[in-house]
C-alpha positions in Angstrom: 0.0 0.0 0.0 1.4 3.5 -1.0 -0.7 5.4 1.6 1.5 7.4 4.0 0.8 10.2 6.6 3.1 12.9 7.5 4.4 13.6 11.0 3.5 11.7 14.2 0.3 10.0 15.1 -1.9 11.4 17.8 -2.5 9.8 21.2 -5.5 7.5 21.2 -5.3 7.1 17.4 -5.9 3.6 16.0 -3.1 2.5 13.7 -2.2 -0.4 11.4 1.2 -1.9 12.4 3.6 -4.6 11.3 5.5 -6.5 14.0 9.2 -6.2 13.3 10.8 -7.7 16.5 9.6 -9.7 19.5 11.5 -9.6 22.7 10.9 -11.1 26.1 9.0 -8.2 27.6 8.2 -6.0 24.6 7.3 -5.9 20.9 8.5 -3.5 18.3 6.1 -2.6 15.4 6.3 -0.4 12.4 3.3 2.0 12.0 2.6 1.3 8.4 0.9 4.7 7.7 3.6 6.8 9.3 6.7 4.8 8.5 7.8 5.0 12.2 8.5 2.4 14.9 6.6 2.0 18.1 6.8 -0.3 21.1 4.2 -2.5 22.8 5.1 -3.4 26.4 4.1 -7.0 27.3 1.5 -5.6 29.7 -0.2 -4.0 26.6 -0.3 -7.1 24.4 -3.2 -8.9 26.2 -5.0 -8.7 29.5 -3.9 -11.2 32.1 -0.6 -13.1 32.5 1.4 -13.9 29.4 3.6 -16.9 29.6 4.9 -16.8 26.0 4.6 -13.5 24.1 5.0 -15.3 20.8 1.6 -17.0 21.4 0.2 -13.5 20.6 2.6 -11.9 18.1 5.3 -12.9 15.7 7.5 -11.0 13.3 5.7 -9.9 10.1 2.2 -10.1 11.6 -0.2 -7.2 10.9 -1.8 -5.8 14.1 -4.2 -3.0 14.9 -2.9 -0.9 17.8 -3.8 2.1 19.9 -1.3 4.9 20.4 -0.9 5.4 24.1 1.9 8.0 24.5 4.2 9.9 22.2 7.6 11.6 23.0 8.1 13.9 20.0 11.6 14.9 21.2 12.9 11.3 21.4 10.5 10.0 18.8 9.2 7.3 21.1 5.7 5.9 20.4 4.1 3.6 23.0 1.4 1.3 21.6 -1.2 -1.1 22.9 -2.8 -4.1 21.4 -5.2 -5.0 24.3 -6.9 -1.6 24.4 -8.3 -1.9 20.9 -11.9 -3.1 21.0 -13.6 -5.0 18.3 -15.5 -2.0 16.8 -12.2 0.0 16.5 -10.4 -3.0 14.9 -13.3 -3.5 12.5 -13.4 0.1 11.5 -9.6 0.4 11.0 -9.6 -2.8 8.9 -12.4 -1.4 6.8 -10.6 1.8 6.2 -7.4 0.0 5.1 -9.4 -2.3 2.8 -11.2 0.6 1.2 -7.9 2.5 0.8 -6.3 -0.5 -0.9 -9.3 -0.7 -3.3 -8.9 3.1 -4.0 -5.2 2.5 -4.8 -6.1 -0.4 -7.2 -8.4 2.0 -9.1 -5.7 4.6 -9.4 -3.3 1.8 -10.6 -5.8 0.8 -13.3 -6.1 4.4 -14.5 -2.3 4.8 -14.6 -2.0 1.7 -16.8 -4.7 3.1 -19.1 -2.8 6.3 -19.5 0.5 4.3 -19.8 2.0 6.3 -16.9 4.0 5.5 -13.8 1.6 4.3 -11.1 3.4 5.9 -8.2 3.7 9.3 -9.9 0.0 9.3 -10.8 -0.8 8.3 -7.2 1.4 11.0 -5.8 -0.2 13.6 -8.1 -3.7 12.6 -7.1 -2.9 12.1 -3.4 -1.2 15.6 -3.1 -4.5 17.2 -4.2 -6.9 14.9 -2.3 -5.0 15.1 1.0 -5.6 18.8 1.1 -9.2 18.0 2.0 -9.3 14.3 3.0 -7.4 12.0 5.3 -7.9 9.0 3.0 -8.3 8.8 -0.8 -11.2 6.4 -0.3 -13.1 9.1 1.6 -12.8 11.3 -1.5 -13.9 8.4 -3.7 -17.0 7.8 -1.5 -18.0 11.5 -1.9 -17.6 11.1 -5.7 -20.1 8.2 -5.6 -22.5 10.4 -3.6 -21.9 13.3 -6.1 -20.7 15.4 -3.3 -17.4 16.4 -5.0 -16.0 17.0 -8.4 -12.4 16.0 -8.9 -12.0 19.0 -11.2 -12.5 21.2 -8.0 -9.3 19.7 -6.6 -7.4 20.9 -9.7 -6.7 17.4 -10.9 -6.0 17.1 -14.6 -9.3 17.2 -16.5 -8.9 14.1 -18.6 -7.5 12.1 -15.6 -10.3 13.4 -13.4 -12.9 12.3 -15.9 -11.5 8.8 -16.3 -11.0 8.4 -12.5 -14.5 9.5 -11.7 -16.0 7.0 -14.2 -13.8 4.2 -12.7 -14.8 5.1 -9.2 -18.5 5.1 -9.9 -18.1 1.7 -11.6 -16.1 0.1 -8.9 -17.4 1.6 -5.7 -20.9 1.2 -4.4 -22.4 3.5 -1.7 -21.1 2.4 1.7 -23.4 1.6 4.6 -22.2 1.1 8.1 -24.2 0.2 11.2 -23.7 1.0 14.9 -25.7 0.1 18.0 -26.4 1.6 21.3 -28.4 1.0 24.5 -30.6 3.4 26.4 -31.8 2.7 29.9 -34.7 4.8 30.9 -36.5 4.9 34.3 -39.2 7.2 35.6 -40.9 7.0 39.0 -43.6 9.5 38.2 -47.2 8.4 38.1 -47.2 9.0 34.3 -43.8 7.4 33.9 -44.8 5.3 30.9 -46.0 8.3 29.0 -42.8 10.2 29.9 -40.6 7.4 28.5 -42.8 7.2 25.4 -42.4 11.0 24.9 -38.6 10.7 25.4 -38.3 7.9 22.8 -40.3 10.1 20.4 -37.3 12.4 20.3 -35.5 9.7 18.2 -35.4 10.2 14.5 -38.0 8.3 12.3 -35.4 6.2 10.4 -33.7 4.9 13.5 -34.6 1.4 14.7 -35.6 1.2 18.4 -36.4 -2.0 20.3 -37.4 -2.7 23.9 -35.7 -5.7 25.4 -36.7 -5.5 29.1 -35.7 -3.8 32.4 -36.1 -0.3 31.0 -33.5 -1.0 28.3 -33.9 0.0 24.6 -31.6 -0.8 21.8 -30.9 1.8 19.1 -29.6 0.7 15.6 -28.3 3.4 13.2 -27.3 3.0 9.6 -25.4 5.6 7.7 -22.9 5.9 4.8 -19.9 6.4 7.1 -19.0 5.9 10.8 -18.5 9.6 11.5 -22.1 10.4 10.3 -23.5 7.4 12.2 -21.7 8.5 15.4 -23.0 12.0 15.1 -26.6 10.7 14.6 -26.2 8.4 17.6 -24.9 11.2 19.8 -27.6 13.7 18.8 -30.5 11.3 19.3 -29.3 9.7 22.6 -28.6 13.2 24.0 -32.1 14.3 23.0 -33.7 11.4 24.9 -31.4 11.8 28.0 -32.0 15.6 28.2 -35.8 15.1 28.1 -35.7 12.4 30.8 -33.6 14.6 33.1 -36.0 17.5 32.6 -38.8 15.1 33.5 -36.9 14.1 36.7 -36.3 10.6 35.4 -33.1 8.6 35.0 -31.4 7.9 31.7 -28.1 6.5 30.6 -26.6 5.4 27.3 -23.8 3.0 26.2 -22.5 1.8 22.9 -23.0 -1.8 22.0 -19.9 -3.2 20.2 -20.8 -5.4 17.2 
């Protein structure tokens, strides 16, 4: 994969790494997107006692890590394997898979124009990265007709061919996230209060009751950021209403 990011990662960022060395109490891994090396202490490989670290990681293995701490002066990057949850891992793998697909599309266009693939990629990436973190994010917006490559000052003929290829190869993305609301009211009209609170949730969002005052929320959107914003907005609306009505409300994400 040609994708690279400048500078250092941010703390708490989820990154794709390749294990380069395994020692008795630590693991060294290259952050594929940054071209830098980080360290995973044995305590951050997996919860619980580890008898043999190689039961979990070996040289050459691709792993998804969380950035714990950065020392920009010394260039040290502390990573964690065990603090990455399933949802974060799935999201990162999806991003990488989509970026690889975007690169294959660019490679096909480069061959069609009989040009060097890496040069074509660099020319496109330079323009795209002024507005996007990933090329596939730009391509997803092309599919949704939310951007014209000509607006990024990409060569007109190249932009035309690339747009056509993107629309042929990429289908509109749909992601799904879930959450759980717990609502309690001790008021005489508590049932009505809870019903009114739930009415604050958007029409196209699936809500199901599964006992003990708990309600599941299922949200579908064309990307994770949009889904998260919708989830945050709707859960907040319900909680705010319940608190105003002197009830109790809490929310938690359900990892899928």
